[in-house]
C-alpha positions in Angstrom: 200.2 -75.7 199.6 201.3 -74.7 196.1 198.8 -74.9 193.3 200.7 -77.4 191.2 201.0 -79.7 194.2 197.2 -79.6 194.9 196.5 -80.5 191.2 199.0 -83.3 191.3 197.5 -84.6 194.6 193.9 -84.5 193.2 194.9 -86.4 190.0 197.1 -88.9 192.0 194.1 -89.8 194.3 192.0 -90.3 191.2 194.6 -92.6 189.7 194.9 -94.6 193.0 191.2 -95.1 193.3 190.7 -96.2 189.7 193.3 -98.9 190.2 191.6 -100.5 193.2 190.2 -103.4 191.2 190.8 -106.5 193.2 188.6 -108.6 190.9 190.8 -108.0 187.8 193.5 -110.6 188.6 190.7 -113.2 188.8 188.4 -112.0 186.0 189.0 -115.0 183.8 187.9 -117.4 186.6 184.9 -115.2 187.2 183.9 -115.2 183.5 184.1 -119.0 183.0 182.7 -119.7 186.5 179.2 -120.6 187.7 177.9 -117.0 187.4 177.9 -117.0 183.6 177.0 -119.5 181.0 180.0 -118.8 178.9 182.7 -121.2 177.7 186.5 -120.7 177.8 186.6 -120.7 174.0 184.1 -117.9 173.9 186.0 -115.8 176.4 189.3 -116.3 174.7 188.2 -116.1 171.0 185.3 -113.6 171.2 185.2 -111.6 174.4 188.9 -110.7 174.9 189.5 -109.9 171.2 186.4 -107.6 171.3 188.1 -105.6 174.1 191.3 -105.4 172.0 189.6 -104.1 168.9 187.4 -101.6 170.9 190.5 -100.3 172.7 192.3 -99.6 169.4 189.3 -98.0 167.7 188.3 -95.8 170.6 191.9 -94.8 171.3 192.0 -93.3 167.8 189.0 -91.1 168.7 190.2 -90.3 172.2 193.6 -89.4 171.0 192.2 -86.8 168.6 189.7 -85.2 171.0 191.6 -85.3 174.4 193.4 -82.0 173.7 190.3 -80.5 172.0 188.0 -81.4 175.0 190.6 -80.1 177.4 191.3 -83.4 179.3 188.9 -83.3 182.3 185.7 -84.5 180.4 187.7 -87.5 179.2 188.9 -88.3 182.8 185.3 -88.1 184.1 184.2 -90.4 181.2 187.0 -92.8 182.1 185.4 -93.2 185.6 181.9 -93.5 184.2 183.0 -96.2 181.7 184.6 -98.1 184.6 181.3 -97.9 186.6 179.4 -99.2 183.6 181.9 -102.1 183.0 181.8 -103.4 186.6 178.0 -102.9 186.9 177.5 -105.0 183.8 180.0 -107.6 185.1 177.8 -107.9 188.2 174.3 -107.7 186.7 174.4 -109.2 183.2 175.0 -112.8 182.1 174.7 -113.2 178.4 177.5 -113.3 175.8 176.0 -110.4 173.8 176.0 -108.2 177.0 179.6 -109.1 177.7 180.6 -108.1 174.2 178.9 -104.7 174.7 180.8 -104.5 178.1 184.0 -104.9 176.2 183.3 -101.7 174.2 183.0 -99.8 177.4 186.2 -101.4 178.7 187.9 -100.2 175.5 186.7 -96.7 176.3 187.9 -97.1 180.0 191.4 -98.0 178.8 191.5 -95.5 175.9 190.6 -92.6 178.2 193.8 -93.2 180.2 195.5 -91.0 177.6 193.7 -88.0 179.3 194.9 -89.1 182.7 198.5 -89.2 181.6 198.5 -85.9 179.7 196.1 -83.7 181.8 198.9 -82.9 184.3 201.2 -81.5 181.6 198.5 -79.0 180.5 197.7 -77.9 184.0 201.2 -77.3 185.6 204.3 -75.5 184.5 207.2 -77.4 182.8 209.4 -76.9 185.9 207.3 -79.4 187.8 206.9 -82.1 185.1 209.3 -84.5 186.7 207.7 -84.3 190.2 204.1 -84.6 188.9 205.0 -87.5 186.7 206.5 -89.4 189.6 203.4 -88.6 191.8 200.9 -89.9 189.2 202.9 -93.0 188.3 203.5 -93.9 192.0 199.7 -93.5 192.7 198.9 -96.0 189.9 201.5 -98.5 191.2 200.3 -98.2 194.8 196.7 -98.8 193.7 197.6 -101.8 191.7 199.8 -103.3 194.4 197.2 -102.9 197.1 194.5 -104.1 194.8 196.3 -107.4 194.0 197.2 -108.0 197.7 193.6 -107.3 198.8 192.1 -109.6 196.2 194.4 -112.4 197.0 193.8 -112.1 200.8 190.0 -112.1 200.3 190.1 -115.1 198.0 192.6 -117.1 200.0 190.8 -116.6 203.3 187.5 -117.4 201.5 186.0 -114.1 202.7 184.7 -113.3 199.2 184.3 -115.2 195.9 185.3 -114.1 192.4 182.0 -112.3 191.8 181.9 -110.5 195.1 185.3 -108.9 194.4 183.6 -106.9 191.7 181.6 -105.0 194.3 184.9 -103.5 195.7 186.0 -102.6 192.2 182.7 -101.0 191.4 182.8 -99.0 194.7 186.3 -97.7 194.0 185.4 -96.7 190.5 182.3 -94.8 191.7 184.5 -93.0 194.3 187.1 -92.2 191.5 184.3 -90.8 189.2 183.0 -88.5 191.9 186.6 -87.5 192.8 187.3 -86.6 189.2 184.7 -83.9 189.4 187.0 -82.0 191.8 189.7 -81.7 189.2 190.2 -78.1 188.0 189.3 -77.5 184.4 192.0 -76.8 181.8 191.7 -73.4 180.1 194.6 -73.9 177.7 196.1 -77.0 176.1 199.1 -77.9 173.9 197.4 -77.9 170.5 193.7 -76.7 170.2 193.7 -74.2 173.0 197.1 -72.5 173.0 197.5 -69.4 175.1 198.3 -67.3 172.1 195.2 -68.4 170.2 192.5 -68.3 173.0 190.9 -65.3 171.4 191.3 -66.5 167.8 188.6 -68.0 165.6 187.9 -71.7 165.7 189.1 -72.1 162.1 192.4 -70.5 162.9 192.8 -72.6 166.1 192.2 -75.8 164.2 194.7 -74.9 161.4 197.4 -73.9 163.9 196.7 -77.0 166.0 197.2 -79.4 163.1 200.3 -77.5 161.8 201.8 -77.8 165.3 201.0 -81.5 165.5 202.5 -82.1 162.1 205.7 -80.2 163.0 206.0 -82.2 166.3 205.5 -85.5 164.3 208.2 -84.7 161.8 210.6 -83.5 164.4 210.0 -86.6 166.6 210.4 -89.3 163.9 213.0 -87.6 161.7 215.6 -88.7 164.2 216.6 -92.3 163.4 217.6 -92.9 167.0 214.2 -91.9 168.3 212.5 -93.9 165.6 214.4 -97.1 166.6 213.5 -96.7 170.2 209.9 -96.0 169.2 209.7 -99.2 167.2 210.9 -101.2 170.2 208.5 -99.3 172.4 205.5 -100.2 170.2 206.4 -103.8 169.5 207.4 -104.6 173.1 204.3 -102.9 174.6 202.2 -104.9 172.1 203.8 -108.2 173.4 203.5 -107.2 177.0 199.8 -106.3 176.8 199.0 -109.5 174.9 200.8 -111.6 177.5 199.0 -109.8 180.3 195.6 -110.4 178.7 196.0 -114.1 178.0 198.2 -115.1 181.0 195.2 -116.0 183.2 193.8 -118.5 180.5 197.3 -120.1 180.4 197.4 -120.4 184.2 193.9 -122.0 184.2 195.1 -124.4 181.5 198.2 -125.3 183.6 196.3 -125.9 186.8 193.4 -127.6 185.1 191.6 -128.1 188.5 189.1 -125.5 189.7 189.5 -126.8 193.3 193.2 -125.8 193.5 194.0 -122.5 195.1 195.3 -119.8 192.7 197.5 -116.8 193.5 196.9 -114.4 190.6 196.4 -111.4 192.9 199.7 -112.0 194.7 201.5 -112.5 191.4 200.1 -109.3 190.0 201.1 -107.4 193.2 204.6 -108.8 193.0 204.9 -107.8 189.3 203.9 -104.3 190.1 206.3 -103.9 193.0 209.3 -105.6 191.2 208.4 -103.6 188.0 208.5 -100.4 190.0 212.0 -101.4 191.4 213.1 -102.2 187.9 212.0 -98.8 186.7 213.9 -97.1 189.6 217.0 -99.1 188.7 216.8 -98.0 185.1 216.6 -94.4 186.3 219.9 -94.6 188.2 222.0 -96.7 185.8 224.9 -94.8 184.2 225.0 -96.3 180.7 225.8 -94.9 177.3 222.4 -95.9 175.8 223.3 -94.6 172.3 226.2 -97.0 172.2 224.8 -100.0 174.1 221.0 -99.5 173.8 220.4 -101.7 170.8 222.2 -104.6 172.4 220.3 -104.3 175.7 217.0 -104.1 173.8 217.9 -107.1 171.8 219.1 -109.1 174.9 216.0 -108.3 176.9 213.7 -109.2 174.0 215.5 -112.5 173.5 215.3 -113.4 177.2 211.6 -112.5 177.3 211.0 -114.7 174.3 212.7 -117.6 176.1 210.6 -116.9 179.2 207.4 -117.2 177.2 208.5 -120.5 175.6 209.2 -121.9 179.1 205.7 -120.7 180.3 204.1 -122.4 177.3 205.7 -125.7 178.3 205.4 -125.4 182.1 203.7 -128.2 184.0 203.5 -126.4 187.3 201.8 -123.0 187.6 204.4 -121.7 190.1 207.0 -121.8 187.3 204.7 -119.7 185.1 204.1 -117.3 188.0 207.8 -116.7 188.6 208.7 -116.3 184.9 205.7 -114.0 184.3 207.0 -111.7 187.1 210.5 -111.8 185.6 209.0 -111.1 182.1 207.2 -108.0 183.5 210.2 -106.8 185.4 212.3 -106.8 182.3 209.6 -105.0 180.4 209.2 -102.2 183.0 213.0 -101.9 183.3 213.6 -101.4 179.5 210.4 -99.4 178.8 211.6 -96.9 181.4 214.8 -96.5 179.5 213.0 -96.3 176.2 210.7 -93.6 177.4 213.6 -91.6 178.8 215.6 -91.9 175.6 212.7 -90.9 173.4 211.9 -88.0 175.7 215.5 -86.7 175.5 215.3 -86.4 171.7 211.9 -84.7 171.2 210.3 -81.4 172.0 208.8 -81.2 175.5 205.4 -80.2 174.1 205.3 -83.2 171.9 205.5 -85.8 174.6 201.8 -86.6 174.5 201.7 -86.8 170.7 204.8 -89.0 170.2 204.0 -91.4 173.1 200.3 -91.5 172.0 201.4 -92.5 168.5 203.7 -95.1 169.9 201.0 -96.5 172.1 198.6 -96.5 169.1 201.2 -98.5 167.2 201.4 -101.0 170.0 197.6 -101.5 170.0 197.5 -101.8 166.2 200.2 -104.5 166.3 198.3 -106.2 169.2 195.0 -106.1 167.2 196.8 -107.9 164.3 198.4 -110.4 166.6 195.0 -111.1 168.3 193.3 -111.5 164.9 195.9 -114.0 163.6 196.6 -116.0 166.8 193.4 -115.8 168.9 190.3 -115.0 166.9 188.7 -118.2 165.4 187.2 -117.9 162.0 189.6 -115.1 161.0 192.8 -116.5 162.5 194.0 -119.8 163.9 192.1 -119.6 167.2 195.1 -121.3 169.1 194.7 -122.7 172.6 196.5 -121.0 175.5 199.8 -123.0 175.4 200.2 -122.6 171.6 199.5 -118.9 171.9 202.4 -118.5 174.2 204.7 -120.3 171.8 203.8 -117.6 169.3 204.3 -114.8 171.8 207.8 -116.3 172.7 208.7 -116.4 169.0 207.4 -112.8 168.6 209.8 -111.5 171.2 212.7 -113.6 169.8 212.1 -112.0 166.3 212.0 -108.6 168.0 215.4 -109.4 169.6 216.8 -110.5 166.3 215.6 -107.3 164.6 217.6 -105.2 167.1 220.6 -107.4 166.7 220.5 -106.6 163.0 220.1 -102.9 163.8 223.2 -103.1 165.9 225.1 -104.8 163.2 224.1 -102.2 160.6 225.1 -99.4 163.1 228.4 -101.1 163.7 229.3 -101.5 160.1 228.1 -98.0 159.2 230.2 -96.5 162.0 233.3 -98.6 160.9 232.9 -97.7 157.3 232.5 -93.9 158.1 235.6 -94.1 160.4 237.6 -95.8 157.7 236.6 -93.3 155.1 237.5 -90.4 157.5 240.9 -91.9 158.2 241.5 -92.4 154.5 240.6 -88.8 153.7 242.8 -87.5 156.6 245.8 -89.5 155.5 245.6 -88.0 152.0 
């Protein structure tokens, strides 16, 4: 077996194992259940926001040190953070301990940067497409199986919400041990370039930051790339926020702890349909430079309408269906956005540009959380009112790209008219 394929397989197995978290689709019910003396308001307005702020703050650090630390240590720490999180979920009960847990959960999420970028530092560029598909497929497979497993165990009453955490913990311990098998990275894109391996640390640092700045300028100097990056950040912000607070909305709609819930099945369906949507985006033959803004605007407007329907839904099945549709649209368009951005930037700057775009998404999400969710600082809105705001957020995003299209159209028309006028003279 070729070396690049072995590395891809090792990383994909790690990605698969870390996604086996069947407790996650039911985490809200667990937190407000009999196992913890915590109210719904505390979970919504203190615990979840703490996770958002921790994720943003720690991503800043992780983003800066991933390349410097050569990826593998961060991947191992990702697994360790997950083990700490699910251990604390099982064996702590107080609100203060839960807030500390959220800091480790922020680290767990932030360190995914290392997972996504490790493979590009370890294999040749010729294999980027293959290894990207392997690692993404492993994540999707893990999430799908995790959702189905959790739903089956809950529906058949084999386990309760707390006991599902034992499976998540076991999978994360296995993932952490497996991460130790990953080969170390000798060179990286910025701080450990092949041509500077024998240079002084001061020279390495100077060259690394010069290269970063060059990639940053080249990436965002292109207006087309900048527009797609803006949509990438804002849409990802909206999607993450909806994912985090969808379970509280479902609980508010059902409003009866004795009723069966199907969160695991819904998350599995979203993963599978999202995967199919991403595949569809990959095979469509569309002139995205000409029609991209309209498609971005249309999808954002539809997503906004979906969130407004969810906010008013009286039956949870309606919210389930529209949530899956919302996620499918996101995965469809984010695949296109990622592809269009990648086409117009240097191959070595993928990690930097997408890292900055993701950081932007989390920064917007932190602001949205502060204003909409956090009591004392913001409005502390209940679940249904929050989703009215998220719906309006996506509608405003759609309107922004309608305006972008109008400006592009009039600019193109004006330039064409001017060119024809000059030609005629």
